[in-house]
N, C-alpha and C positions, 0 to 999 in steps of 0.2 A: 548462480544455482547452488554453489557450495555453501553459501551462507544459509539458504533455505533448508537444504538437506541437513546441515549442522544443527538446525533447530527442530528436526524431526519430520519435515515435509516429505511426502512421497511425490516424486517428480516423474512425469511421463511425457515423451514427445507428442506433439500435436501436429496438425497440418500447418502449412504455410510458415515453416521455420519457427515454430513456437513451442514452448514447453509449459505444461500446466503442473503446478505444485500445490498440493493440498495437505491440510493438517486439521484434524478434529480433536478437540479437547472437551470432554463432557458434552454439553449441548451447544458448544460454540464451534463454528467452522470457519477456517481461514483458507482462502484460495487465491493463488497468484498465477497469472499468465504472463510469461516473458516472451517477447518477440526477439528472436536472435538471428536475423538474416546474416548469412555468411559467418556465423559464429560470434557475431558482435551484438551485444545487448542494445536494442533500439527503443524499447518501451516496456512499461510495466503496467499491468492492470490487476488490482486486488479487490477482493470482496470479503467482507467480514460479516458473519451472522452470529448474533447472540440471542438468547431467549428473552432478554429484556433490553432496555435502551443501551446502546453501545457506550455512551458516555458514563454509564453506571457500572461498566465492566473494566476494572483496572487492567485485566489481561488484554482485552481488545484494544484499549487505548495505548498500552505499551507496544503492542504488536504494530498498530498503524504508525506510530511514531518511529519505531525501529525500521520498518520497511521504508518509510518516506526518507529516513536519514541515511540509508545505505549508500547513495551516491556520494555522500560527503563525510564519510566516517572519520576522516582525518582532519576535518575543519570544524573546530568546536563552535565558532561563531555561526556558521551556516547551519550546523546541527541544531543549535538553540533556536534559530529562526524557523526552521522546518517544524520543530517540535511545537512551538507556539502556534504556527499556522494550522497544523493538524488539530490541536486542542480547540482553537477558536472555531474551526469548521465543524467539528463533531458536536460541540456543545451548542452551536447555533442551530443545529438540526435543519440545515438547508444546503443547497449547492454552493460551491465556492471554487473559483479558479484563480490561480496566482502564478507569478513567474519568480522563481528562486534560482539564482546562480546558473542561468542557462537552461533551466528545465521548466516546463509548464506542468503544474500540478492541478488536478481537478478532483474535487472531493464532493460526493453527494451523500448526504446523511439525512435528507428530509423526506424521502418518499415513503419509506416504511420503517417503523420503529424496529430496532434490533438489526438493521442492515445498513452498512456503509460501503461505498465503493471509492476507490482511489486509483487514479491513473497518473503516471509520470512519463512524460515524453520530452525529448529534446526540443527546446524552443527554436522555432524557425520563423524568420520574418517574412 
């Protein structure tokens, strides 16, 4: 949560041990819901809305990559892999699921222009 607040998000507790953080910049909106049972982060769900295609918005693309890379900030190789994965998913404008270093990433950029969702969950077998 500190990383989100540090970037200007307003965060408020929600039901079921979750926290919702939101940031609006111009006509773009960035929203993240963190599940934190027992005070430990268990999952992330993000929604990005822009007035035009998300892949045409450098700010939206940078935000999605930054958020997706947070679990691996100290590992440059994994950060590069996550960055490529997000870039391919958004520019393909369709849904995508992948497993990266113990996490399941799900990206949906195909239903509506200007809207992308990203979820990050620990991978369980």
